[in-house]
N, C-alpha and C positions, 0 to 999 in steps of 0.2 A: 456495371451494365452500358455498352456503349451501343451506339445503332448508328448504321450512316444508310445510304441510298440503297443497299440492297442485301446488307447482310447483320445481323444482331453477334454482337461478339460479347462472351459471359466466359468469367473466368472458371479453368477447367476445373478446379474443385469445386465449383459448386453445380457441376453439370452431374445429372444423375448415372449416365452411363460408363461413368468413371470410377464410380463406388465398386464396382464390381472388377472382377480381375480381368474379365474381356466382355465387349457388348455381346447381345444375343444374335444381332445379326451385323454381320459383315458385308455381305454382299447382296445388291437389290436391283433386278432388271426389269423394266417396264418397259410393255410393248403399247405404246401410245394409241397405236391404231395397226389392223391386218391389211388396211389399203394401201395402197403406191401409187403414184403418177408414175412408175416404170411398169411393166409386164413383162419381167423377165423371164426368158425361155427356162430357166434351171430354178427358178426361185421355189422352195418347200413352204411359202406361206401367203405368199401375197394375194388381194383380193383388188377388187380394180377401183382406181380413187372415186369413182360417182357411188359405189356399192351402196344403196341407200339403206338396205336392211343392219348392213354392217356397221354403218355409221349410228344408227340409231341405239345401237346395242351397246356401243363403246361406254366408257365411264363417260361421266361429266367432269367437270374441271375439280366440282369441289369435292367428287367421290376421290379424283385423283387425288388433291391435295389430302385426302382425309388418309389416304393410306401413306402419303410421303410422311406424314406428321407422325404416325403410330411408327412406321420406320425409324422415323428418326430419334424416335422415342426409346425404340429397340437396339440403337447403337449404330445404324448404318450414319455412313458419313459420306457414303457415293451411291449416284444412281446411273444407271445406265438407262438413256432414254433412246428406244429402239422402234421396231412395227416390223413390216410395213415401212413406209417414211412418216418419221414420226413429225417431219416438220409440214407434214399434209394437216397438221390440228390448226383451226383457226385460233386456237388459243396456247398453243406452244409456248408464246413468250410470257406469257401468264403463269404455265408450269413451270418453265425455267427458273423463271425470279422467284417463285415460291421456294423451289428446291433450292436456289442458292441461298434465300434469306432463313432458312434451315440450318443452313452452314454446310450442306453437302456440295463435293464436288458431282460435277454434270460430264458424264461423258454420251457423247451426242455419235450415235450412229445414222448415217445419211449418204443420200447418192447426189447432195448438193445442188440438185437442180430449183430448188426451192431457197436457197440464199439470195436474198437481198440484201442493198445498199443497208436500209434499217438494220436488218437481224444481224450483219456483218459488223455494223456499227455498237449493236448492242453487246455481241461477243466479244468486241474490242474492250468494251468501256466496263462490261462484267464479266469478265474470263471465266471459262468454266472449271479451270485448274486442271481439267484433263486433258490430255491432247483429243481433240476430234479423228473418228475414221470415218474417212470418205472411199467408198466403193466406186471403182472406175472398171468401166464395162470393155471398151476399147480405145484405142489412140487416133482414131477418125473415125470420122460420122457413119462411115459405112458398117466399120465393125459392131461399133458402140450401139446403133440403132438394130444391126440384126438380133441384139440381144437382148434390150429392151423393148423392142416391137413399141417404139414411140418417137413418130419425124419430129425431129426438130429438139431430141432431148441431150445429144452430146452437144449442142450450143448451149443450151444451158447448165448443162453440167460446167461445162468450160467456164462460162461466165461465172458462176457460185464459185468454182475453185478460184478463179480470178480475186474477186471480192475478198474472200481468204487472205488472200496474199497480200492484198493492199493495206487491208487491216493489220496483218500481221497475228491473225489469229491461228495458232498452231493446230496442225492436221498434219494426220499420217494419210497414204493411200495404200489399198488393196485390191485383189482381183480377184474374179472366179474364171478359171481359165477355161475356156469353153470354144467348140470349133471356129466362130466367125473373129474370134481375138489371139489365137494360140501362136500364130506367127509374129506375134506383136510383143512377146517378153522379153527381149532386149530393147527394144523401144522404148516401152513401159519402164524397164527399170533404170534405165537411161533419164527419162525425165523425172522418177521419182529421187531420184539423187539429187536432184537440184530442188527439193524442196527443205527447206532448212529444218526441219522438225522431225526428218528422217534420220534416225541414227543406225539402221539396219534396213536387210531389203524388204520389200513389200512382202507379205502374207498372200496364198493362194487359196481358195476353195475348188479342191478337185476332184475329190471323192464324193461326189454330191449327195446331199441327203433328200428323199423322198417327202412329198408334203404330211407333214407332221400332224394333220388335223384329218388324213386320209379321206380327206373330200374329192379327189378326182382322181380317180383310174387314167384317164386319159393323159393327165400330165405326169403323173408317175411315170409312165412307159416313157412319155418325152425325157425325163430326166435322166430314165436309163440308157437311155441311148446317147445322151450328150456328156456320161461318163466317161473319165480317161479309163482305160485298161488300166489293170496294176501294173503292168511293164510300163505303159504311158507314164502312169504318174511316178514310177519309178526312174525313168530316163529325167523328168524333171528335178526331183529331188535331189537325181546327182550330177547335175553339170558341174556341182564342184563336186567331186567327189571326193576330195579329202577331207573339205570344210565338212560336208556332211556327215562322214566318219568319225572325225574327231566329235562332232555334238552329239551322234549318237552314243558314242561310249561313254560320255557323261548321264546321258539319259538312260542307259541300258544298266549302270549301277545302281540306279536309284529306284527304278518302275518296272522292273520285268520281274515274272512272278505268276504262277498259276492264282486265280483269285478264288477259286474254290465253290462254294454251290451260293453263296452271298449275291444278287443280285449289284447290290449298289455298293461297289467298292472304289466309286469315286466319288465326289464331294457333293453330290447331288442332297438337297434338302438341308444342307449348312447353311445355304445360302435361299433365295427365292426370286421365282420370277413372277411377275403381275403380267397378265395377257389384258387383251383392250379390253374385256368384260368382265374384270376382278376377281379372276382364278388363281388362285395362288398357286404354281408349282414348283414341284422339288426342282426341276430346270427348266431350261427354254423350250428344249425339245420334247418332252415327257406330256402329253397331252390326254394321255390314257384319263377317263371319265373319273374312274376312280381312284385316280392317285395325286386329286386336286381340291384345295379349299376355295369354297364359293365366298370369298368375303363378304357378301351381304346375304349369304342364303345357309350355309351350311357345310357339309364334307360330301364333295363327291356330287355323281348325278344317279348311282345306281349302289346300293348294297348288297352287293352278292357275294360270291366265292371268295372274292380278294378282299374285300372288307374284313368277311368274316377271319379270314385267316390272317389279317394286320392288327384288328380290335376285335378280339373275343368278347369284351363288353363292348355294350353301345358307345360308338366314338363320339356319339355328341353327349355323352353322360356330364354332366355341369354347364354351366353356363359360359358360353366362350364368347357370345354375340359382341361384347363390349370390348375384347382385343381379339379379334380374329386371325391376325398376322403372328401375334405371341402365340394362339393356340398349335396353327400350324406348326410352327417352327420349334415349340417347345413338346407338342404331344402326339401330332397326326403324321409328321415327318419323320422323326426318330423311329416310330414303329414301321413307318414304310422302309425304311433302311434295314431293317433285319429280317426282309422278306427273303425268302430262299429259293431258288430255280426247282422247277419238278418235270421241267422237260427233259425225257432223258438223254435226246441227245445233245442238248445242253451242258447235261452233268457230265457225257462220255467225252464231251470236244471241248468246249469252253472253259468249264471249270478245271480241267485238268491242263490247259494251256499255258505255257510259260512264256507266251507272245503277247500278253495283253497288255501291256506298255505300247506295243506297235497296232494294238487293234480297237478300234471305234466302236466295237460290239457294246451295246449297252441297253440296259430296259428299254430307253429313249427310241435309239434306232432298231430294234425289235418291233416296237408299239408301231412307228412308221412303217416298217418293210411288211410285217405278217399279223399286225393287229393283234398281239400276245408281249409280254414282258421277259419272254427267255426263250423264244426262237433264234437260233444262232443265222445271223447273216451271211451268205457264203461269199457278198461281193466284198466286205469288208474282210473274212478270214484270208482271201488270196489276196489283198492289198498287203495284209501284215506278215503273211508268208512269202510274197514276194521281196519284203523288205528284209527279212530274216534271212533268205539264201544270199541275197544281196551282200549283208554282214556278216557271214559264212557262220551265221549261228544254226543252220538248218543245211543237211545235204538237199539234192536236188527232189527226191523222194518221200523225205522226211515229212511229218506232220509235228506241229507244236507237242500237241497233245501225248504225244508217242514216248518224248525225251524225256528221259530219267536223272541225263547228266545235265541239266541246264544251269544249275549254278558255276560247274568247271566251265561249260562254254561260255557263261557271260563274262567270266574270270579273267579266261582267256583274251576276249576280244577289247576287255575293258584294259588290261593290263600295261597297253602303251602309256596310257594317261597315266596311271598310279605313280 
């Protein structure tokens, strides 16, 4: 075994995770805080940077380290540090170095406002090994700060980005399309193309998510007003119409088809997201209290109808207190993944709709919008249908759940690429 300043090197054949065919945990997200130094108009999670109650509830550095160590023992080779704004944590450097010493690659999601010369030097000296992702809210102070709602935030963002560029720390940029910045797409993409690590165009959040803790109806109403209409979103997606259709041919050949009544037809539960308070979630968006494992206190918050459906035996049977993350991944989440929809509207529409690949409908979105796991989200349905009609998969008055010859339609659409 060799040790240098930030990482321990071991022989691969002596590491436990390689003794099985594949590790138990491939994907780990950690929300270090829900607090943020921005107050973005569209955000589905953020709390004020100075929220004392939230700060006091957050995991301590030692608790975060304990989770990272268990995750590494289960095979996790990468962690995503996100938030809120993860750099708000005064112990961020300590947590970052701990993860790197475990041998983990570290993906950092940030607005770059808190990048300092010291932190940029650290990231250059001890590279995260995964390209950082920086969210950009506007190309000038007026647009950026109309989104962030913090005076001076644009200058701080720009300083942070320049520090990363000067030190050669790899990062890419992305954005959210919102009324203050929609007219800046071309300018943003021209600038993004100058960033050395951008090997493709930036991604955009367009079809905005509601508050996934269901903690503010006022904020949810604002987010709904900010959403692009399905037609507006389609116009953005099809700016390069031929490129869009080419990409969608490959996509549709792999991901289309009715999901049936199983709620989780995605990858939720194969990895995990740990929130700022130690709750292990199936995915970053799903905050239903009965679908999480409290890594310090057990399963869920209430054990009512949902838990009875998932775990007919007591879900606390056996002692998992010494390995709560393993319990979540090997026992609790697999049971959740067997959940079936019961909502008649979902069974009539979503379960039979071949547009699943185009649609973001999932238990997390249903929870945020309706407080259930199986209520269709009409906005997402409209977005998927707009794309399907653009691609020629549906007629103007057709719905995806009515189509019986969907395999033939997809084959005809995909054929030019075959």
